[in-house]
C-alpha positions as CSV (number, residue, x, y, z in Angstrom):
1,M,40.9,-0.5,56.2
2,A,38.6,2.1,57.2
3,T,37.1,4.3,54.5
4,K,39.2,7.6,53.9
5,K,37.9,11.1,55.3
6,E,37.6,13.8,53.0
7,F,36.3,17.3,53.7
8,K,32.5,18.2,53.7
9,T,30.9,21.5,53.1
10,L,28.4,22.5,55.5
11,D,25.7,21.3,52.9
12,Q,26.7,17.8,52.6
13,Q,27.1,16.9,55.8
14,I,22.9,18.7,55.8
15,L,22.5,16.0,53.2
16,I,24.0,13.1,54.9
17,L,22.0,13.5,58.0
18,K,18.7,14.5,55.4
19,N,20.1,11.1,54.3
20,K,20.0,9.3,57.6
21,G,16.0,10.6,57.8
22,L,17.0,13.2,60.0
23,I,14.0,16.2,59.8
24,I,16.0,19.3,59.4
25,E,13.3,22.0,59.4
26,D,15.5,25.4,59.3
27,E,18.9,24.0,57.3
28,E,20.3,27.6,57.6
29,K,19.9,27.6,61.4
30,A,21.4,23.9,61.1
31,K,24.8,24.9,59.1
32,N,25.6,27.9,61.5
33,I,25.0,25.1,64.8
34,L,27.0,22.8,62.5
35,F,29.2,25.6,61.8
36,R,29.8,27.0,65.4
37,E,29.7,23.5,67.1
38,N,31.7,21.0,65.0
39,Y,29.8,18.2,62.7
40,F,32.0,15.8,64.6
41,F,30.9,16.7,67.8
42,I,27.2,16.8,67.1
43,N,27.0,14.0,65.3
44,G,28.6,11.8,68.3
45,Y,25.3,11.8,69.8
46,R,23.5,10.5,66.8
47,Y,23.4,6.8,67.7
48,I,20.8,7.4,70.7
49,F,18.5,8.1,68.3
50,Y,19.2,4.9,65.5
51,K,16.9,2.5,64.9
52,S,19.5,-0.2,66.1
53,Q,23.3,0.0,66.2
54,N,22.7,-2.2,62.7
55,D,20.1,0.1,61.0
56,R,22.2,3.0,61.2
57,V,19.1,5.3,60.0
58,F,16.8,8.1,62.8
59,I,14.0,6.5,64.4
60,E,11.2,8.3,62.9
61,G,10.4,11.7,63.6
62,T,13.8,12.2,64.6
63,T,14.7,16.2,64.4
64,F,17.9,18.2,64.1
65,D,16.7,20.3,67.1
66,E,16.4,17.0,69.1
67,L,19.7,16.2,68.3
68,Y,21.1,19.5,68.8
69,A,19.6,19.6,72.7
70,F,21.0,16.1,73.6
71,F,24.5,18.3,72.7
72,I,23.6,20.9,74.8
73,F,22.5,18.3,77.5
74,D,25.5,16.6,77.8
75,R,27.9,20.0,77.7
76,S,25.3,21.3,80.5
77,I,26.1,18.3,82.8
78,R,29.3,18.3,82.1
79,N,29.6,21.8,82.9
80,I,27.7,20.8,86.5
81,M,30.0,17.5,86.7
82,F,33.7,19.5,86.1
83,K,32.7,22.4,88.4
84,N,31.7,19.7,91.0
85,I,34.8,17.8,90.4
86,L,37.2,20.7,91.3
87,I,35.5,21.1,94.7
88,V,36.4,17.9,95.6
89,E,39.8,17.9,94.1
90,N,40.3,21.4,96.1
91,N,39.0,19.5,98.6
92,I,41.5,16.1,99.0
93,K,44.3,18.5,98.3
94,S,43.7,20.2,101.2
95,V,43.3,17.1,103.5
96,M,45.7,15.3,101.9
97,S,48.5,18.3,102.4
98,Y,47.5,19.1,106.0
99,I,47.5,15.5,107.2
100,L,51.0,14.5,105.6
101,S,52.3,18.0,106.1
102,K,51.8,17.7,109.8
103,K,53.5,14.3,110.1
104,Y,56.6,14.6,107.4
105,G,57.1,18.6,107.5
106,I,56.7,21.7,105.6
107,K,59.5,21.7,103.2
108,E,59.4,19.0,99.7
109,K,63.1,17.6,101.3
110,D,61.3,16.4,104.2
111,Y,57.8,15.4,103.0
112,L,59.4,14.0,99.3
113,K,61.1,11.6,101.0
114,A,60.5,7.7,99.8
115,S,60.7,6.6,103.0
116,N,57.4,8.8,103.9
117,F,55.7,6.5,101.0
118,S,54.0,3.0,101.4
119,R,56.6,-0.4,102.3
120,D,55.4,-2.1,99.5
121,Y,58.4,-3.5,97.9
122,S,56.3,-3.9,94.3
123,K,55.3,0.0,95.1
124,S,58.8,1.5,94.6
125,R,59.0,1.8,91.1
126,R,55.9,3.8,91.2
127,I,56.9,5.7,94.2
128,N,60.0,6.9,92.8
129,D,57.7,7.8,89.5
130,V,55.7,9.9,91.6
131,I,57.7,11.8,93.6
132,G,59.5,12.4,90.3
133,K,56.4,13.9,88.6
134,M,56.0,16.0,91.9
135,K,59.7,17.1,92.0
136,R,59.5,18.1,88.1
137,Q,55.6,20.5,89.0
138,I,57.8,22.0,91.7
139,K,60.7,22.8,89.2
140,I,58.8,24.4,86.4
141,N,56.0,25.7,88.3
142,S,58.4,27.5,91.1
143,K,59.0,30.8,88.5
144,Q,55.4,30.7,86.9
145,H,53.6,30.2,89.9
146,S,53.0,33.5,91.8
147,A,52.3,31.4,94.9
148,T,55.3,28.8,94.8
149,L,57.6,32.1,93.4
150,H,56.6,33.6,96.7
151,Y,57.6,30.8,99.0
152,I,60.9,30.1,97.2
153,A,62.2,33.6,97.0
154,N,60.8,34.7,100.5
155,Y,61.2,31.3,102.4
156,G,63.9,29.0,100.3
157,Y,61.0,26.0,100.3
158,I,57.6,25.4,98.9
159,P,55.0,24.0,101.2
160,M,53.1,20.7,100.6
161,W,49.8,23.1,101.1
162,I,51.3,25.4,98.3
163,M,52.6,22.8,96.3
164,V,49.4,20.7,95.5
165,K,47.7,23.8,93.9
166,V,49.8,23.0,91.1
167,L,49.6,19.3,90.9
168,S,46.9,17.6,88.8
169,F,44.4,15.2,89.8
170,G,45.7,12.0,88.5
171,I,49.0,13.3,90.0
172,I,46.9,13.5,93.5
173,S,45.2,10.2,92.5
174,E,48.7,8.8,92.2
175,L,49.9,10.1,95.5
176,Y,47.5,8.9,97.4
177,S,47.9,5.2,96.1
178,I,51.4,5.0,97.0
179,L,51.0,6.6,100.9
180,K,51.4,4.2,103.7
181,D,48.7,2.5,104.5
182,E,47.7,4.3,108.0
183,D,47.8,7.8,105.9
184,K,45.5,6.8,103.6
185,K,43.4,6.1,106.6
186,E,43.5,8.8,108.4
187,I,42.6,10.7,104.9
188,A,39.8,8.1,104.1
189,D,38.0,8.4,107.6
190,Y,37.3,12.2,106.9
191,Y,35.0,11.1,103.6
192,N,34.3,7.9,106.0
193,V,34.9,5.2,103.0
194,D,37.6,2.4,103.1
195,T,40.6,3.1,101.7
196,E,40.5,1.0,98.3
197,D,37.5,2.4,97.6
198,L,39.1,5.8,98.4
199,E,41.6,4.8,95.7
200,I,39.4,3.8,93.0
201,F,36.9,6.9,93.4
202,L,39.9,9.0,93.5
203,S,41.5,7.7,89.7
204,V,38.2,7.4,88.1
205,T,36.9,11.1,89.1
206,A,40.8,11.6,87.9
207,N,39.3,10.5,84.5
208,Y,36.2,12.1,84.2
209,R,37.9,15.7,85.6
210,N,39.7,15.3,82.8
211,L,37.3,14.1,80.1
212,C,34.9,17.6,81.0
213,A,38.0,19.3,80.8
214,H,38.2,18.6,77.4
215,E,35.1,18.5,76.3
216,D,34.6,14.7,75.5
217,I,31.3,13.1,75.3
218,L,30.3,12.4,78.7
219,F,26.5,10.7,79.2
220,D,27.8,7.6,77.3
221,H,31.7,7.3,78.7
222,K,32.9,4.4,80.5
223,T,35.7,3.8,82.8
224,Q,37.9,1.2,82.5
225,R,37.8,0.8,86.5
226,D,34.7,-0.2,88.2
227,I,33.7,1.8,91.6
228,P,32.8,-1.4,94.6
229,D,29.3,-1.8,95.4
230,T,27.9,0.7,97.5
231,E,24.7,1.1,99.5
232,Y,22.8,3.1,96.6
233,H,22.8,0.6,94.5
234,N,20.9,-1.7,96.9
235,I,18.7,1.8,97.7
236,L,18.0,2.3,94.1
237,K,17.5,-1.2,93.5
238,I,19.6,-1.3,90.5
239,P,19.0,-4.1,88.3
240,K,21.6,-6.9,88.0
241,V,22.9,-9.2,85.3
242,N,24.8,-12.3,86.2
243,D,25.1,-10.9,90.0
244,E,26.7,-7.3,88.5
245,Y,24.8,-4.4,88.7
246,V,23.7,-3.0,85.4
247,Y,24.5,0.7,85.8
248,G,26.5,3.1,88.3
249,K,29.8,0.8,88.2
250,N,31.9,2.7,85.7
251,D,29.3,5.0,83.6
252,F,28.3,8.6,84.5
253,F,26.0,7.5,87.6
254,S,29.4,6.0,88.9
255,V,30.7,9.1,89.1
256,L,27.4,11.0,90.8
257,L,27.7,7.9,93.3
258,I,31.3,9.2,94.4
259,M,30.3,12.4,94.7
260,R,27.7,11.3,97.2
261,H,30.6,10.4,99.5
262,L,32.9,13.1,98.5
263,L,30.6,16.5,98.5
264,S,29.0,17.7,101.4
265,E,25.1,17.0,101.8
266,E,24.3,20.4,100.7
267,E,26.9,20.2,97.8
268,F,25.6,17.1,96.7
269,R,22.2,18.3,97.0
270,L,22.5,21.0,94.8
271,L,24.2,18.7,92.1
272,V,20.9,16.6,92.3
273,Y,19.0,19.5,91.2
274,E,21.2,21.1,88.8
275,I,21.5,17.5,86.9
276,G,17.5,17.1,87.6
277,Y,16.5,20.1,85.8
278,E,18.6,19.7,82.6
279,I,17.3,16.0,82.5
280,D,13.5,17.6,82.7
281,L,14.6,20.4,80.6
282,L,15.8,18.0,77.4
283,D,12.3,15.6,78.2
284,G,10.9,19.0,77.5
285,K,12.5,18.9,74.2
286,V,13.0,14.9,72.9
287,S,9.9,13.1,71.5
288,S,11.0,10.9,69.1
289,I,13.1,8.4,72.2
290,P,11.3,8.5,75.8
291,L,13.3,9.8,79.1
292,S,13.9,6.2,79.9
293,K,16.1,5.5,77.2
294,I,18.1,8.7,77.8
295,L,18.6,8.0,81.3
296,H,19.6,4.3,80.9
297,R,22.0,5.0,78.2
298,V,23.5,7.2,80.8
299,G,23.7,4.4,83.8
300,F,20.8,6.0,85.8
301,V,17.5,4.4,87.2
302,D,14.2,5.5,86.5
303,N,14.4,6.5,90.5
304,W,17.9,7.8,90.6
305,R,16.9,11.4,92.4
306,D,16.1,8.5,95.6
307,I,19.8,8.7,95.5
308,L,18.9,12.0,98.2
309,L,17.5,9.7,100.6
């Protein structure tokens, strides 16, 4: 049974960190940061600075400033990824609503017919579930969202290009998974990827979107689904163990590989520059552990910038 957790004062929090070998030069500054940012979240970054998983004390010379710098680094890359995932979310919603509206009509009674979706009998329950979720969102937002309210009041229906604005990325990902194969292909062709790959890309991206929106720890998050091997795994010469790539499958770097396919060339280049800037900034603030250890924990190989080639 887990040890019962008790409230710890700021002084007690500082003492716990110091007893584990963390150097705290300015205790008042550290207490202010812990009070403002939350001890639990900052402490969530301690593992990379531990001597080992068994010897849970800080590597000699590790400072509170380094721990906090890593916390700020994670926040920065999380914010960078979030704004880029929002770009992808808007794009896929636009592409999907255009293609499906063109084929099935602009009124929800037309485009939400079960016959518009996969003919695979095993997906029938999922199809009904997703259609139900979409109808509930229409009902909820018809009186709250200005655009849906406008269309309901003036036209008596909500076209798909408006309806997708109130759907979560998760529902959009589910929607893609139940489309007919020919509709999946038309959407996937826009991104120049296979339909199976795009389905996984959307699912993984939706997972990371939720993580970013709720400000959870990003740098060592792992998804349940692995993305398919890509050409960039080979280009970057990512190492393998038992014929499986070590990085870029279900880690943060895998999301960067997804963005390589779903963002425009210019958008992706800017993303890489922003991530690179934050990595270089962190490297200048952390000296107790090598940059390579940080990169590998995030899922990056040392030559990760070659993803732009």
